[in-house]
Backbone as JSON Lines, residues from 0, in Angstrom:
{"i":0,"aa":"M","n":[58.48,9.98,-24.85],"ca":[57.07,10.21,-24.66],"c":[56.61,11.27,-25.65]}
{"i":1,"aa":"A","n":[55.51,11.04,-26.32],"ca":[55.0,11.97,-27.32],"c":[54.4,13.19,-26.65]}
{"i":2,"aa":"R","n":[54.54,14.32,-27.32],"ca":[54.02,15.57,-26.8],"c":[52.75,15.91,-27.56]}
{"i":3,"aa":"D","n":[51.7,16.28,-26.84],"ca":[50.46,16.72,-27.48],"c":[50.69,18.08,-28.11]}
{"i":4,"aa":"D","n":[49.97,18.35,-29.21],"ca":[50.14,19.63,-29.9],"c":[49.71,20.82,-29.06]}
{"i":5,"aa":"D","n":[48.79,20.63,-28.12],"ca":[48.33,21.76,-27.33],"c":[49.18,22.0,-26.09]}
{"i":6,"aa":"E","n":[50.18,21.17,-25.86],"ca":[51.11,21.41,-24.76],"c":[52.19,22.39,-25.23]}
{"i":7,"aa":"P","n":[52.6,23.32,-24.39],"ca":[53.66,24.23,-24.81],"c":[54.97,23.46,-24.98]}
{"i":8,"aa":"A","n":[55.75,23.89,-25.95],"ca":[57.04,23.25,-26.2],"c":[57.97,23.54,-25.02]}
{"i":9,"aa":"P","n":[58.76,22.55,-24.61],"ca":[59.69,22.81,-23.52],"c":[60.77,23.79,-23.96]}
{"i":10,"aa":"K","n":[61.14,24.66,-23.05],"ca":[62.18,25.62,-23.37],"c":[63.54,24.91,-23.34]}
{"i":11,"aa":"P","n":[64.39,25.19,-24.33],"ca":[65.7,24.54,-24.33],"c":[66.55,25.01,-23.15]}
{"i":12,"aa":"A","n":[67.37,24.1,-22.67],"ca":[68.27,24.46,-21.58],"c":[69.29,25.46,-22.11]}
{"i":13,"aa":"T","n":[69.62,26.42,-21.32],"ca":[70.61,27.4,-21.73],"c":[71.99,26.75,-21.74]}
{"i":14,"aa":"L","n":[72.75,26.99,-22.78],"ca":[74.06,26.39,-22.92],"c":[75.18,27.34,-22.54]}
{"i":15,"aa":"L","n":[74.85,28.59,-22.38],"ca":[75.88,29.57,-22.1],"c":[76.06,29.77,-20.6]}
{"i":16,"aa":"P","n":[77.3,29.78,-20.15],"ca":[77.51,30.12,-18.74],"c":[77.14,31.58,-18.55]}
{"i":17,"aa":"P","n":[76.75,31.95,-17.35],"ca":[76.33,33.34,-17.12],"c":[77.41,34.36,-17.44]}
{"i":18,"aa":"D","n":[78.67,34.01,-17.21],"ca":[79.76,34.96,-17.43],"c":[80.95,34.2,-18.01]}
{"i":19,"aa":"L","n":[81.43,34.62,-19.17],"ca":[82.57,33.97,-19.81],"c":[83.9,34.49,-19.3]}
{"i":20,"aa":"T","n":[83.89,35.6,-18.59],"ca":[85.11,36.25,-18.14],"c":[86.04,35.33,-17.34]}
{"i":21,"aa":"P","n":[85.54,34.53,-16.39],"ca":[86.49,33.74,-15.59],"c":[87.04,32.51,-16.32]}
{"i":22,"aa":"L","n":[86.54,32.2,-17.5],"ca":[86.99,31.02,-18.21],"c":[88.33,31.26,-18.9]}
{"i":23,"aa":"S","n":[89.16,30.23,-18.89],"ca":[90.46,30.31,-19.57],"c":[90.25,30.13,-21.06]}
{"i":24,"aa":"V","n":[91.31,30.38,-21.83],"ca":[91.24,30.2,-23.28],"c":[90.9,28.75,-23.59]}
{"i":25,"aa":"D","n":[91.52,27.8,-22.9],"ca":[91.25,26.39,-23.12],"c":[89.79,26.06,-22.79]}
{"i":26,"aa":"E","n":[89.28,26.58,-21.71],"ca":[87.88,26.34,-21.34],"c":[86.93,26.96,-22.37]}
{"i":27,"aa":"L","n":[87.27,28.14,-22.87],"ca":[86.44,28.78,-23.89],"c":[86.45,27.97,-25.19]}
{"i":28,"aa":"Q","n":[87.6,27.42,-25.55],"ca":[87.68,26.59,-26.76],"c":[86.84,25.32,-26.6]}
{"i":29,"aa":"R","n":[86.89,24.71,-25.41],"ca":[86.06,23.53,-25.16],"c":[84.57,23.9,-25.18]}
{"i":30,"aa":"H","n":[84.27,25.06,-24.66],"ca":[82.88,25.53,-24.66],"c":[82.39,25.73,-26.1]}
{"i":31,"aa":"I","n":[83.22,26.33,-26.94],"ca":[82.87,26.54,-28.34],"c":[82.68,25.2,-29.04]}
{"i":32,"aa":"A","n":[83.57,24.25,-28.79],"ca":[83.46,22.93,-29.41],"c":[82.16,22.24,-29.0]}
{"i":33,"aa":"A","n":[81.79,22.37,-27.74],"ca":[80.55,21.77,-27.27],"c":[79.34,22.43,-27.93]}
{"i":34,"aa":"L","n":[79.37,23.74,-28.07],"ca":[78.27,24.45,-28.74],"c":[78.17,24.07,-30.21]}
{"i":35,"aa":"E","n":[79.33,23.94,-30.88],"ca":[79.32,23.54,-32.29],"c":[78.77,22.13,-32.45]}
{"i":36,"aa":"A","n":[79.1,21.24,-31.52],"ca":[78.57,19.88,-31.57],"c":[77.06,19.9,-31.38]}
{"i":37,"aa":"E","n":[76.57,20.73,-30.5],"ca":[75.13,20.83,-30.26],"c":[74.42,21.42,-31.48]}
{"i":38,"aa":"I","n":[75.05,22.39,-32.14],"ca":[74.49,22.96,-33.37],"c":[74.39,21.88,-34.44]}
{"i":39,"aa":"A","n":[75.43,21.07,-34.59],"ca":[75.42,19.99,-35.58],"c":[74.32,18.99,-35.26]}
{"i":40,"aa":"R","n":[74.14,18.68,-33.99],"ca":[73.09,17.74,-33.58],"c":[71.7,18.31,-33.89]}
{"i":41,"aa":"A","n":[71.52,19.61,-33.64],"ca":[70.24,20.25,-33.92],"c":[69.98,20.28,-35.43]}
{"i":42,"aa":"R","n":[71.02,20.56,-36.22],"ca":[70.85,20.57,-37.68],"c":[70.5,19.19,-38.21]}
{"i":43,"aa":"A","n":[71.09,18.15,-37.64],"ca":[70.77,16.78,-38.04],"c":[69.32,16.45,-37.69]}
{"i":44,"aa":"A","n":[68.85,16.91,-36.54],"ca":[67.45,16.68,-36.16],"c":[66.51,17.41,-37.11]}
{"i":45,"aa":"I","n":[66.87,18.61,-37.5],"ca":[66.05,19.37,-38.46],"c":[66.0,18.64,-39.79]}
{"i":46,"aa":"A","n":[67.15,18.17,-40.27],"ca":[67.19,17.46,-41.55],"c":[66.33,16.2,-41.49]}
{"i":47,"aa":"G","n":[66.38,15.48,-40.39],"ca":[65.57,14.29,-40.24],"c":[64.08,14.61,-40.26]}
{"i":48,"aa":"K","n":[63.71,15.67,-39.57],"ca":[62.3,16.06,-39.53],"c":[61.82,16.53,-40.9]}
{"i":49,"aa":"Q","n":[62.69,17.25,-41.61],"ca":[62.31,17.7,-42.95],"c":[62.16,16.51,-43.9]}
{"i":50,"aa":"G","n":[63.02,15.51,-43.73],"ca":[62.92,14.31,-44.56],"c":[61.63,13.57,-44.3]}
{"i":51,"aa":"H","n":[61.26,13.45,-43.04],"ca":[59.99,12.78,-42.7],"c":[58.81,13.57,-43.24]}
{"i":52,"aa":"R","n":[58.9,14.87,-43.14],"ca":[57.8,15.71,-43.62],"c":[57.67,15.6,-45.13]}
{"i":53,"aa":"S","n":[58.79,15.62,-45.83],"ca":[58.75,15.5,-47.3],"c":[58.16,14.17,-47.71]}
{"i":54,"aa":"G","n":[58.55,13.11,-47.01],"ca":[58.0,11.79,-47.31],"c":[56.51,11.73,-47.07]}
{"i":55,"aa":"A","n":[56.05,12.32,-45.98],"ca":[54.62,12.32,-45.67],"c":[53.85,13.16,-46.69]}
{"i":56,"aa":"E","n":[54.41,14.3,-47.07],"ca":[53.74,15.14,-48.06],"c":[53.64,14.42,-49.39]}
{"i":57,"aa":"A","n":[54.7,13.72,-49.79],"ca":[54.68,12.98,-51.05],"c":[53.64,11.85,-51.0]}
{"i":58,"aa":"L","n":[53.54,11.2,-49.87],"ca":[52.59,10.1,-49.72],"c":[51.15,10.58,-49.82]}
{"i":59,"aa":"F","n":[50.85,11.71,-49.2],"ca":[49.47,12.19,-49.15],"c":[49.08,13.02,-50.38]}
{"i":60,"aa":"K","n":[50.03,13.4,-51.23],"ca":[49.71,14.15,-52.43],"c":[49.38,13.24,-53.61]}
{"i":61,"aa":"R","n":[49.49,11.93,-53.4],"ca":[49.22,11.0,-54.52],"c":[47.78,11.02,-54.88]}
């Protein structure tokens, strides 16, 4: 569903557990891997949006 420009952007869900202390080393490594995967996904979304923007700018600057 498209978001109107005057609607506030939804706040991202927090990915960090409130306290890392009770997590084991294995759980912390899995947590890090999940965060790195989410970072990669966010970077890919940014690259896609920048590509669309560049294409639109090129089209309208003609």
